[in-house]
N, C-alpha and C positions, 0 to 999 in steps of 0.2 A: 852342535850345529845350530846356526842362527836361524831365527824364524823369518821366512820370506813374506814381506808385507808390502802391499801397494795401495795407493790412494788415487781416486779419480773422481770425476763428476759424471752424472748421468747425461747422456746425449739425447736431445730432443730434436727430431726432424720437424722444423717449423712448417714445412709444406704439408705435413700431415695433420696439423692442428685443426684447421677449419673443417675438413671432412668429418673429423671426430665430433666436433661441436655440432655440426649440422645433423649428425645422426643421434647423438646421445644427450645433448643439452636439455631437451624437453621430450616428453613422451608423446605429446600431441602437437601436430603442426599448426593447429589453430592458434597456439599460444603466441605466434609471431605478432598478431595484431594487438594482443594485450600488452606485449612488451613495448612495441613501438608507440602505441598510444600513451602508455604510461610515461615513456620518455618525453613525449610531446607535452603532456600535462606538467611534468617536472620542469621543463623549460619555461613554461608559462608561469609557474609558481615562483621560480627563481627570479624572473624579471620583476614580478610584483614585490618580491622581498627586497630586491635591490632598490626599487622605487621607495619602499617604506623606510629604508635606512638612509636614503638620500644619495645613493651612489649612481642612480639612474635618474637623470633630470627630464627625460623626454616623456611624452604622453604614453601612458599604458593603454593599449587598445583593449577592446572587449575580448576576453579570453575565448579562444575557439580553436578546435582541432578540426581540420577538414580532411576527409578521405575521398580521393577522386579515383574512379576506375575508368580506364581507357581500354576497352576490349580490343579494338584494332591494333593498338600498339602493345597490347598485353602488359600493361603497367598498372600498378596501384601506387598512388602518391599519398603519403601522410604528411600534412603540412601543419605547422604551428606558428603562432605569432609571439613566440617566447624569446628567450635570452640569446639564442643563436650561438655560433662558435667562430673563433678566429682560426687561421691556418695552423697556428701552434697548438691550439686546443684540439683540433682534429687529430693532429699527430700524436698528441698526448693521450687523448681519451678514446679515439677510434682505432688507431693502429696498434695500441697496446692493449691486448686482450685482458679483461678482468681488472682494468684500471678505471675506477668509477669516478666520474666527475661529481656525482651526487654525494659520495662520501666526503670528498674534499670540500664541497660547497657547504655541507651541513656543519663541518668542523669550523668553518670560517664565519658562517652566518646563522649559527644556532638560534632558534626561536622557540618560545613556549607556546606560540600561537598554533593551534592544530591546523588551521586553514593554510598555513604556510609550510607544512611538512612535505618532505620530498619522498617520493615513492621508492625509486630505485636505489640500490646500494652496491650491487655486485659487479656492474660493468659488463655483464654478459648478454643482457637483453637485446642489444642492438644486433648481435650476431644470429639471433633467431630468425632474422630476415632471410638468411641463406637456406633455411629449411624449405622455403617456397620460391626463392628467387635465384636465377642464375647470374644476375648482375645487380648491384645496388649502387645508386648514385645519391650523394648528399649535396644539396645546394643550400648554403647557409650564409647568413650575415649576422655578425655579432652586434650587440647593443652598444659596444664601445665606439666612440666617435673616430672617424677617419680610418676605420678598418675596412679592408677590401672584402667583398663577397668571395666565397670560396666554393669550388666544386671538387668533390672527392669521388672517385670511381674505383670499384673493385669487383672482379668476377668470381669471387669465392676462393681465391688462392692467396698466396702471400704477397702478390704484386698488386700495387695500387697506383693510381694517378691522382695527383692533386694539382689544381690549377686555379687561376683567378676566375671569378664568376661575375654576373651582372645583376644579381638580386638587389632590389632597391630597399625592401622593407626588412626590418629586424625579424629574425625567425629562421626556421629550417624546413626544407622539403626533403623527405626520404622517398626516393623513387625506386620501386621494386620492379625489375623486369622478370615477370613470373615465368618459371620453368614450365615445360610442357606437361609434366606430371602433376602440376599444381594449378592448372587452368580453371579448376572448379572455383577458385577464389575470385575469378574475374566476373563476379555476379553480385549485383546490388543487394539482393535479398540475403545471400549468404553472408556478406560482410556486415549487413545490418543485424543479422542474427548474432554474429560474434560480438558486435558492439554491445548489444543487449545483454549478452551472457557475461562478458568480462568487464565492460566499462560503463554499464548502465547508470551507476551511481557516482561516477566521477564528477567533481564540482565544476566542470567545464563543458560548454556545449560541444558536442561531437557531431559533425555533419557527414553524411555519406551522399556524395553527389548533390550537395546543396540542400539536403533534407536532414533536419535534426533527428538523430537516431537513439539518443539516450535520454533517460528520465532526469538526470542531474541531481535530483533531491535524494539524499540518503537520510531516511528518517532517524536512523539510530545515532547520528551525530548530534541531533538536537537534544535540548534539555527536556526531560519528561514533563516538567512543569508547564511547558508551552504547548503540550500535545493533548488532544482529546481522544476518547475511545474511537471516534469515527476515523481519526488519522491512523491509528494502529490497525483497524480493521481494513481500511482501504489499502494500506501498505501490504498487509497479509494477502489480500486478493491479488495484488500485483505479483507477489512472490510465488503464490500457490493458487493459481486460478482454478475455478470449478471445484473447489473443496469446501466442506462445511466450515462455518465460522469457528474460530478457535474459542476455547472456553475462557481463557484469560492469558496474560502474558507477563513477562518480567523484562524490564529495561535495564541493561547493564551499562554502567558508566564509571570506569575506574582510571585514575591517572597515576597512582603510585601503590605498590612498588613496580607495577607494570602498567602498560596502557591497554585497556580493553573497553570496547563498546559493543553493543549489540542488543537485539530484541529476541527473546525466546518465547515462542507461543506453545501453549498446551492444546493439542488438537483433540478432537473427539476420537476415542478408540472404540469402534463398534464391536470388535471381536478380537480373539487372541491372534488371529491371522494378521492383524494390523500392528502387532507389537513392535515390529521393526520397520514400520512405514515412514517414520519421521525423516526429515531432511533439514540439516543445518548447513547453511551456506557459509563458507569461510572466506572472509575478505581481508586484505591487507591494505590499509589506507584507501578504502573504498574500491579497490581493485579485486575482482572476483578471483579466488584461488582454486576452490574445490567445493563440490557439494557432497563429498564423502569424507568425513573427518573422523571416522570410527577409530582410527589409529592415534588420534590426538586427544580425544576426550573419553571419559568413561563410557562403556557400552550403553548404559541405561539412558544417558543424555541424548543418544541418537533417536530416541523415541519422540523427541521434541522437534519442532520446526522453527525456522527463523534464520537469523544471521548473527555471526560473531566477527568482529573486526579487531585485529590486534596488530600493532606495529612491531610487536615482539615475535611475530611469526612471519619471517621473510618469505618472499615468493620463491626464490630459486634455491630450494633446499629439499633434501630427501626426507621422505616420511619416516624412515628408520631413525634419522637424526632427530626429527621432531619428537619421537616417542621418548628419547632419552634426554631431551632438553629440559633443564630444571625450570626455565621460564614457562614452558608449556605445562609442566606439572603444576606450577603455582596457579596458572590461569585456570586449569581444570579444577583444582581444589576450590578456587574462589567461586567459580560458576556453580559447583555443587553446593557450596555453603549458601550462596544467594538463593538458590532454588529451595533449599531446606528452610531458610528463613521466611521466604514468601509463603510456603505451605503451612508452616507452624503458626505464622501470624494469622493466616486465614482461619486455621482451626480454632485459635483462641478468640479472635475478634469478629469473625464472620461465620459462625458455626453453620447457619442455615445454608449459606452459599457453599461452604466446604462440603456439606453433606450432599447437596444437589449435584456437585461435580464428582463426588467420590466414585460413582459407578464408571465414569470415564477415565479418571486418573489413577485408580487403584493399581492397575497393572504396572504403570510407570513407577509408582512409589514402591511396590513390592520388589520389582526388578532392581531398583536402586538400592534398597536396603540389603538385598542379598549380595550385591556386587561392591558395595562401599560401606565399610563398617562405620565410618564417621557419619555418613548420611543416615544410617540406621539409628545411631545414637541420638542424632538431632530429631529424627522423625518418630521414634518409637512411641512417644506419648500421643502422637497425632494419628496413629494408625487405627482406623475404625472398621467395623464390620456391619453389614446390613443383616438384619435378622428376619426370620419368617414373619415376625410381627410388624415389620416395617420400621423398626427403630435402627439407629446407627449408634453402636456402642464400641467403646474401647475394650480391649481384652480384659483389663482389670475390672472394669464396671460389670462386664458380663459375668465374670467369675464371682464377683461379690454378690451379684443379684441371685445366683442360683447355688451358691456354695453349700447351703444347708441340705441340698438334695443331691447334687451331682459332684460335690467336693471340688477337686481341682480339674475335673474333666471339662473339656470344651466341646459341646455337641455341635455338629455341623452336617449340612447336606451338600452334596455336589450336584444334585439335580432335584430341585424341589418338586417338580411335576412327577418325575418317575418314582420318587421316594415319598409320594404324597401320603401313603398309609402310615409310614413311620413318623412323618411330620405331624399328622393328625393325632397319632397316639400320644406324642409328647405334648401337643397343644391341649389335649384333653386334661393334662395334668398341669396346665398353665406354665409350660416351658417352651420358650421359643428357641430356635436353633440358628446358628450362623449360616449364611449363604456363601459358600466357597465353591463357585462353579466355573472358575477359569482354569485353563491348563496350568498357569503359573502357580496356582494354589497348591498343587501337589508338592511342589518344591518349597513353597513359602511356609506351609504347615510344619514341615520338618525343621526349617530354619528357625521358626518361632519356638519350637520345642527345645532346640539346642540353646537358645538365648534366654529362655524363661524356665529355669529349673523347677521341676515339680508340676509343670503344666503338660497335660496330655490331651491332644485332639482326638476325638472319637466320632467317626461318621455314624449317623443314627442307625445304620443297618449292621453295625459291628457287634452289638450285644443288646440284650434286654436288661436294663438296670432294675434293681430291686424295687424302687419306688413305683414302677409300672405294673407290679405284680401283686395280686391279692394273696395274702397269707392266710389260707384256711386249710382245713384238713379233710374237706369233703371228698377230694380226689383220692385220699389215702384209705378210704373205707374199703375193706376187703369183701368181695362177693363170695359168700360161703360155698356157692355151687362150683365156682372155678378157682377159688382161693387166690384171686388176683384183685388188685385195686382197679379202680376206674381208669387211672392213668396207664396201668399196665396193659389193659385191654385196648385202649385207643392207640398206644404206641405200637403194640404188636400188629394191629390192623394196618397202620400206615407203613410200617416196615415191610410187611408182607407184600403190599402192592407197589411200593416205590423202590425198595432196595434190591433191584434186579439189574442185570446188564451192567452198563458203565457206572450206574449210580450206586452199585453195591458197596463200593469202597469209598465213594466220594460224599455220600449223604449221611448226616447224623440227624435223627429225629429227637426233638426235645419238646416237652409239654409244659406250658405255663398257663396259669389262670390270670389273664391280663385284666387290668381294670377297665379297659375298653372292650366292648363286645362287637365292635363294628368290623373288625378284621378277623378272618378265620385262620390265616397262616402268614408267616413272614419268613423271608430268607435272611440269614445272618452270614456275613463274610468277615473273616478275621481281619482286623484293621491292618496289622503288620504284613500279612500275606498279600492282601489286596494292594497295599502301597508298593510292595516289591514288584508285583506284576505290572502295575501302572508305570513305575519308574523304568522298568526294563523295556516296556513298549516305547516310552519316550526316548530312551537312550538309543534304541535301535531304529528310531525314526519311523515307527509303525503306529498306526491308529489302532488302539486296543479293540480287539474283536469281542471283548466282554465275555469271553468264554469262562464259564464257572467251573472251577475244580472243586476242592473241598469246601463244603458249605453245610449249614445247619438249617433245617426247617423247624421253626417254632410253631407248634400247633396251639392255638388259643382255645383252651377247654371251656372258656366262657361263651364261646360262639354256639349258636343253636344247632349248627350243622354237625357238631361233634356228638351231641346227643343222638342225632338221627343216624350217624354211622354206627353207634353202639347198638341202637335198636335194630337196624338192618342186619348187623352181624349176628345178633342174638336170634333173629328169625331165619338165619341161614341164607339171607339174600346178599351173599358176598359180592356178586357181580355189581349190584347197584351201589353197595358200600364202596367198592373199589373205584367206581366212576366218580363218586364224590371226593374220595381221597385224592385221586389224580387231578381233579378240578381245583381243589384247594392248593395243591402243589403248584399247578400251572398259574393260578391267580397270584400266588406269591412270587413265582419266578419271573413272570412277565414284567414285574416292576424293576427287575435287575438287568434284563437284556432283551433284545429283539428275538423273536422266534424265527426259526427257519421256516421255509414254506411248508415242509412236512409237519413240523410241530404245530404251526398255526392251523393247518387243515384238520389235524387230529383234535385240537382244542375246540374249534368251531363245531365239528361233528359231535363231540361229546356234549357241548353246551346245548345243542339242539335236542339231543337224546334226553338230557336232564329236564329241559323245558317241556318236552312231550309227556314226561311222567307227572307233571303238575296237574292235579285234578281240576277240571273246568267246572 
């Protein structure tokens, strides 16, 4: 039995094409103005190019795009004094969807001059007019001599009318007859806003009802050598008004193997809540495309602010396509490399400036290192840490400085004020600790441990190291009457009053004769257990309630209160001894977490009782 096979071609109902384009071509109706103004600027650029190569002998007028709003007639007219079109060109480029005159012109008149580059390539931008218009008219006159002006009209279906016109000057008028549902665009202020948003930096004057609406000057296309700090700061203020001045910036200017220009600013980051505050505006040939490019560049770059302009990122293209585009990947890698080069150069050649900025830029650098291995490899020697002594040290220098005492441990605090007693204890032994008090540090510590074998970070309340303890045997002397050592007596007293209720299985009492006698007790939390709890809270999107589960109370037998507890216990005044024991525990615990109202009331009441017992 022979196989039944048929061949055919897919049928497209042409009358359904424009409704589909109107609905799906762009996600925002505002885009129509960007597309039509871009086309107008292209027409002006083409005429200038033809004049440069000698194909147009006439006078090139001052470049200008005019937008006129007529509320009574419900029309918006976009006019240019550019190249214009002939009747045949309208048939070729307007009536054939996705046939781009820009693409053909570029092939014929290719130029290395950036100022003469053409914006559009896809031939779809004109049809964005039908997202807001029920009818569109084109009145145009070509630059070619003896060519008749032409009028083209279409009401958003497949039928159109083309006839002779009376326009005298070279150029084109696009007249939009605005639909009822889009009458919001018949407003000067709204149109000026859209010009500011999408076309503010196009190199042509754009007027709205005879008033210039765009800046025209795009700072990023200029050479860095001709710009001053004041220029960069003024431009930043235009882009991001009412924000603090940036710390510094990077000017991007690449022509090969891709085209990329831009300025990236490093903003001040006041808190972890601002880690995703940045905004990089994406442009294509000075036309605004998007202010959310998180799908195009690495996530950590979105912490920055500024502009990126690349002709290798076309306007009419899906973001999913951009993510897989090899050109976009190369652009992303180049930006990452340039940022790393700038930071490492500053670290080597401007150390004081780098250290001054570190507190603001370290979240960005840490975020970048964790998300991009190449960035980490370039930056690892320039990662510094502020210490409790006010120094800024690399990890290697810190380890070398204290290796004889803490070996490969890296001591840090996540809250220098709350953990002040621990900081002071180490300071008394001439050891400074690193300040790692940002939310991102919880992740960054583990990242560094994975990439630096043999290095272990330890928060200062995780354990008491040997170098902080006096090694003597006084505490081991046995009391003949009770057959217990001094430590046994103290430990039994603390356990009797504290290891009750919910603390029975959560608290461990440990005695140490510390070299500092300023602190009576300290709470220790297992480094790994605490990290797990913190990571769980972050993953669940919760703010840690700092609830303390298993923990150790280190009782400092060098403190004078410990002797008083022994004396009171020996005299049978257990209630007074118990009050001091609970007070030592609370003084240690209050450095770890906030007390509840009930706990705070009990602590204050006991403090008052103890003060009343002080002889006057």
